[in-house]
N, C-alpha and C positions, 0 to 999 in steps of 0.2 A: 769804207776802209777794207783792205784785204786782210785775210786771216794770217795769224802767226807773224805779226810784225815784230821788229826788233824790240826787245824788252826795254832797253835804255831810251829809245826814241819815244816809246809809249809813256814811260815814266817822266820823261822831260815834259811832254805835253800835259800830263796830269799835274805835275808840280806847278805849271803855269796857272792851273785852275785852282789848286788846293793851297798853294803857298809852300813855304819852306818847312814848316813844322806845325804841330798842333798847338793851338792857342784857344783857351776857353772862350766859347762864344763865336768862334769863326766858322763853325759848322752847326747848322740848326738841326739837320737830320742826316742819317747815314747816307753816304755817297758810295756807289758801287760802279766800278769800271771793269769791262771785260779784260781778262788777262792776256787774251790772244791779239786783240786789236785796239784796246783802249776805249771802246765805245761805252757810253753810259748805259748801265743796266738798271731798269726800274727796280726799286727795292722789293716790290712785290713779286718779281720774277726770280730773284736770287734766293737760294736756299743754302744752308751750310753744307749739305751733302753734294749738290751738283746744280748747275744751271745750263741752259742751252741758248746759244746765240750764234747767228750766221752759220747754222749747220754744224757747229762744233759744241761739244759738251765738255765741261771742265768742273772739277771740284774746288777750284781756286778762282778768286777774283781779287782785284785791288779794292779793298773795303776800308773806308774812312768813317769810323764811328765817332760821333761828337764827344764821347766820353773817353776815348782811347788816346794814349800818348804815341806819337809817331814823329819821324823826322826824315828829311832827305839828306843823303850824304852829298859831298862835293861832286861826285860823279853821277848824281841823280838817282842812285839806288835808294830804295826805301828801307828804313830801319824801324823796327818795333821794339818795345821795352817790356820785359817779362820778369815776373817773380815766380819762383817755384819752391817746392818744399820736398825734402826727403823725409818721408814719414816713417817712423820706426817704432818697434816695441820689442821687449825682451820676452821670449817664451822658453822656459826651461833652460836658461843660460845661453840661449841662442837668439841673436838679433834677426828679426824679420822686417822686411820693408814693404810698404804698401804701394802697389802699382796698378794702374788701370790700362786696359786695352782699348785703344781709341776706336770709336765708331765713325768719326769724321776724319777728314784728311789730317795727317796720313793714317788712313784706316788700317787696322790690323796690327799696329805697333803699340807696345807697352810704353807707358810714360809715367813719370812722377806727376802729382798734381801741380799744375802751373797755368798761368794765363797772363794776358796783357794787363799791364798796369794802367789804371785809369787816371785821368786828370784829377788832381787834388789828393791822390793817394801817395803814401810813402810805400816803398817796397815791402816793408814789414806789414802794413795794412793789407796790401794786395795779396801777399803770401797767405796770411791767415784767412782772408776771404776765399781765395781759390781753393785752399786745402779743405775748407769746410764744404764749399759748393760741390767739389768733385769727389769727396770721400765721406763726408758726414762725421768724421772722427773728431773727438775732443783732444785738444792739445794740452799736455802737461807742462812742457818746456819748449822754448824756441831759441835757437842759436843761429846767428848769421855766419855763413861759411864762404860766401863769395859776394863781391860787390860792396857798395857803400850805403850811405844814408839817403841818397837820391837815386832815381832810376837811371841817371846818366853815368853813374860810376861803376856799372857792372862789367861783365865779361862779354865781349862780342863773339857770337858763334854763328857759323853758317848753319841755318836752321829754318827750313821752309815751313810756312804756315798757310792755312786755307785763306787767309786775308791778304795774300799776295807777297808778303815780305820774304826774303831769303836770309836776312840778317836780323838777329835779335840780340839786344843787350840784356844779359841775364843777371839777376840778383838771386842768390840761392840761400835757403835756410834749411836747418835740420830740426825736426820736431819729434819729440817723444810723444806718443799718442796712447789713448785708451779707447776701448769700444771696438765695434766691428764696422768695417766700411760698408757704405751703401752706394749703389750705382747712381750716377747722374746721367743726363741726356747725352753727355760726351762719350760715354763708354758702353761696352757690352759685357766686359768681364772686369772684376776688381778683386784683389786678394792680397794676402801676405806671402812674401817670397824670401827665401834665404839668399845669401851671397852666391852660393853655388848655382842655384836656379837662375838667378839674374845673369850671371856670367856665362852659363853654358846652355840654357834652354830658352830664354825669352828673346823675342825679336823686339829690340828697343828703338825708339826714335833717336835721332842724332844727339840731341841735347842730353837726354837721360843716359845714353851710352857714354857720353863724355864725362858727365858728373859721377856716375858710378865707377868709371875707370879711374878717376882721380881719387875717389873715396876708398876703393878697394886696392888701389895700386895694382890693378889687374884689368886688362882690356876685355870687355864683354865680347863674345864671339859673333853675336848676331846684331849688328847695329846698322840702321838704315844709312845708305851711302850718302843721301842728300837730305 
């Protein structure tokens, strides 16, 4: 196969192999396809940071995990389902928010704790799991602020991920937290930030920029274009 083939034609072929959507038991092990030409990548050759195939290197691939929820749209574009949390605490009458700077794609951008919803999980379960995995913080209270009771009722955002999708259906929660955050393998910096710092100083990934813009009624200045 030639390099840099049309994305839709690649996804059409992959859909013929993987089916229309995730169903428990239809994948036994993770399946990885090159994002440039759709070739099958041995899972031992793929790493979350980057892989090399046919003389091109890429931090992204089409990755189908047996535990992850995914679906193809009518136009054969791939959709993932995500739960995220805006983690906050009050310090001296000022609210601060916990964000992590990503070490993996899109590297260098700050994000709220979030991740792909797994088969059998509700968005609520996924949000609590991801917030603890990526921050280590204890949750005092949780409130849903976007989406519904199932992964399919969320907000669709244009939001690239390292597993190949450019669309994610988001369910979002707000959590008051206690403790100090700890780094996971996903990030290289984590901390508490004020509204002013988030709006004016931090480089945000697309979804975090959107949700903080809605929360603050003020568009952050440095949001990833894609």
